[in-house]
C-alpha positions as CSV (number, residue, x, y, z in Angstrom):
1,M,0.1,-0.1,-0.2
2,E,2.6,2.5,0.8
3,Y,4.6,1.8,-2.4
4,D,1.2,2.9,-4.4
5,Y,1.2,6.3,-2.6
6,I,4.6,6.6,-3.5
7,K,4.1,5.7,-7.0
8,A,1.2,7.9,-7.0
9,L,3.4,11.0,-5.7
10,H,6.1,10.3,-8.6
11,I,3.9,10.4,-11.5
12,I,2.4,13.4,-9.8
13,F,5.6,15.1,-9.7
14,V,6.9,13.9,-13.2
15,V,3.5,15.6,-14.9
16,C,4.4,18.8,-12.9
17,W,7.8,18.1,-14.0
18,F,7.3,18.0,-17.5
19,A,4.2,20.7,-17.4
20,G,6.6,23.2,-16.1
21,L,9.5,22.5,-18.7
22,F,6.9,23.0,-21.8
23,Y,5.8,26.1,-20.3
24,M,9.1,27.2,-19.7
25,V,10.5,26.7,-23.1
26,R,7.1,28.4,-24.4
27,L,7.8,31.7,-22.4
28,F,12.0,31.0,-23.7
29,I,10.3,31.7,-27.2
30,Y,7.9,34.3,-26.1
31,N,10.4,36.8,-24.4
32,T,12.7,36.0,-27.4
33,E,10.2,37.4,-30.1
34,A,9.3,40.0,-27.4
35,Y,13.2,40.8,-27.0
36,H,13.2,42.3,-31.3
37,K,10.3,44.3,-30.7
38,E,10.3,48.1,-31.1
39,E,10.2,49.6,-27.4
40,P,8.4,50.3,-24.7
41,A,6.5,46.9,-26.1
42,K,10.2,45.1,-25.9
43,S,10.5,46.5,-22.4
44,I,7.5,45.9,-21.0
45,L,7.2,42.5,-22.6
46,T,10.7,41.0,-21.5
47,Q,10.2,42.2,-17.7
48,Q,6.8,40.1,-17.7
49,F,8.3,37.2,-19.2
50,L,10.9,37.0,-17.1
51,I,8.9,37.2,-13.8
52,M,6.6,34.2,-15.2
53,Q,10.1,32.6,-16.2
54,R,10.9,33.1,-12.7
55,K,8.3,31.9,-10.5
56,L,7.6,28.9,-12.9
57,W,10.9,27.6,-12.4
58,F,11.8,28.2,-8.7
59,I,8.0,27.4,-7.7
60,I,7.0,24.3,-9.7
61,T,9.5,23.1,-12.1
62,W,12.6,22.8,-10.0
63,P,10.6,21.1,-6.8
64,S,8.8,18.6,-9.6
65,A,11.6,17.6,-11.1
66,I,13.7,17.1,-7.2
67,G,10.1,15.5,-6.2
68,T,10.2,13.1,-9.2
69,S,13.5,12.2,-8.0
70,I,13.2,11.3,-4.8
71,F,9.9,9.3,-4.7
72,G,11.1,7.1,-8.3
73,T,14.6,6.7,-5.9
74,W,11.8,5.8,-3.2
75,M,10.5,3.3,-5.5
76,L,13.7,1.8,-6.9
77,I,14.6,1.6,-2.8
78,Q,10.9,-0.5,-2.2
79,N,11.2,-2.4,-5.1
80,P,14.7,-3.3,-6.1
81,V,13.7,-6.1,-8.6
82,L,13.1,-3.3,-11.4
83,L,16.6,-2.9,-11.3
84,T,17.3,-6.5,-12.8
85,Q,14.4,-4.9,-15.8
86,P,16.0,-3.9,-19.2
87,W,13.1,-1.9,-20.1
88,M,13.9,-0.3,-16.6
89,W,17.9,0.9,-17.3
90,L,16.7,2.4,-20.7
91,K,14.2,4.6,-18.8
92,L,17.0,5.2,-16.6
93,I,19.1,6.7,-19.5
94,F,15.7,8.6,-20.8
95,V,15.2,10.1,-17.4
96,G,19.2,11.3,-17.5
97,L,18.6,13.2,-20.8
98,L,15.7,14.5,-19.7
99,W,17.6,16.3,-16.7
100,L,20.3,17.2,-19.2
101,Y,17.2,18.7,-20.9
102,H,16.3,20.1,-17.6
103,L,19.9,21.8,-16.9
104,Q,20.2,23.2,-20.5
105,C,16.7,24.6,-20.1
106,H,18.6,26.7,-16.6
107,F,21.6,27.6,-19.0
108,I,18.9,29.3,-21.4
109,Y,17.1,30.9,-18.3
110,K,20.0,32.6,-16.9
111,Q,21.5,33.7,-20.1
112,Q,17.9,35.4,-20.6
113,L,17.5,36.8,-17.0
114,E,21.2,38.5,-18.4
115,G,20.3,40.0,-21.4
116,I,21.3,37.3,-23.9
117,Y,19.2,35.9,-26.3
118,K,21.4,33.9,-28.6
119,Q,18.6,30.8,-29.6
120,S,16.1,32.1,-32.3
121,S,12.4,31.2,-31.7
122,F,12.3,28.8,-34.0
123,K,16.0,26.9,-32.9
124,L,13.8,27.1,-28.9
125,R,10.5,25.8,-30.7
126,L,12.8,22.8,-32.5
127,F,14.0,22.2,-28.8
128,N,10.8,22.4,-27.4
129,E,9.7,19.1,-29.4
130,G,13.1,17.8,-27.6
131,G,10.8,17.6,-24.2
132,T,8.4,15.9,-26.3
133,V,10.2,13.5,-27.8
134,L,11.6,12.1,-24.4
135,L,7.8,11.8,-22.4
136,V,7.0,9.6,-25.5
137,A,9.9,7.8,-25.0
138,I,9.7,7.2,-21.0
139,V,5.9,6.6,-21.4
140,F,6.1,4.1,-23.7
141,L,8.9,2.3,-21.6
142,V,6.7,2.8,-18.4
143,V,3.7,0.9,-19.7
144,I,5.1,-1.4,-22.6
145,K,8.0,-2.5,-19.8
146,S,9.8,-3.9,-22.8
147,S,13.1,-3.3,-24.9
148,N,12.5,-6.2,-27.3
149,G,11.0,-3.8,-29.1
150,L,13.6,-1.5,-28.8
151,V,14.7,-1.5,-32.7
152,W,11.1,-1.2,-33.4
153,G,10.4,1.2,-30.8
154,M,13.3,3.4,-31.7
155,L,12.5,3.7,-35.0
156,G,9.0,4.7,-34.1
157,L,10.4,7.6,-31.9
158,F,12.6,8.7,-34.6
159,I,9.7,8.9,-36.9
160,F,7.9,10.8,-34.2
161,A,10.5,12.8,-33.7
162,A,10.8,13.8,-37.8
163,L,7.1,14.5,-38.0
164,L,7.5,16.7,-34.6
165,M,10.1,18.9,-36.7
166,S,8.6,18.7,-39.8
167,G,5.7,20.5,-37.8
168,V,7.8,23.4,-36.4
169,Y,9.6,24.3,-39.7
170,L,5.6,24.2,-41.6
171,Y,5.0,26.3,-38.3
172,K,8.0,28.6,-39.3
173,K,7.6,29.1,-43.2
174,Q,3.7,29.6,-42.5
175,R,4.2,32.3,-40.3
176,S,6.9,34.2,-41.9
177,S,4.1,33.8,-44.9
178,F,1.8,35.4,-42.8
179,E,3.9,38.2,-41.3
180,S,5.7,39.2,-45.3
181,N,2.3,39.9,-46.3
182,S,0.9,41.4,-43.2
183,K,3.9,43.8,-43.7
184,E,3.3,43.9,-47.6
185,K,-0.6,45.4,-46.4
186,N,0.8,47.5,-43.9
187,D,3.7,49.7,-46.1
188,S,0.7,49.6,-49.4
189,A,-1.9,51.0,-46.9
190,S,1.1,53.8,-45.3
191,S,1.5,54.9,-49.1
192,K,-1.9,55.8,-50.0
């Protein structure tokens, strides 16, 4: 019974961690786009996004990452037979990659806090899909509990990732086209 409570808390923290990561990268994108606007919008928006980032990062995302790790480790201590399963080791590798993703988000957060915007909004959109790929990989491993179909699973994961990246690219192309058309309309309206 105790194990079920630990597992439930682990799942709750996992959901909150992913929600925080997904929203944080969206805030990076919005903040980057705001940084390239004209004043006074630039200052107002970037300041607001930095406040939102700080609250999300330190009130939700970091505590959720820590809670996930604590309750996940506690589950492994309570049920060490999980460590004899190949799928669990593969899941732990993906969790390690998720921690690297989290730390990269922290690095980007610190950069934006200092007014450094190295990544374009397009690159950040691609980066955002990395979290989605990790989520899909981890959930499938936990639910299926098999590494026998690893080759097919990884092939499916790469196809899924390629579709996500294609979607981001198409979005960028559509957005660029829309912005060009809007600018042309504004230019023709102002010349009349």
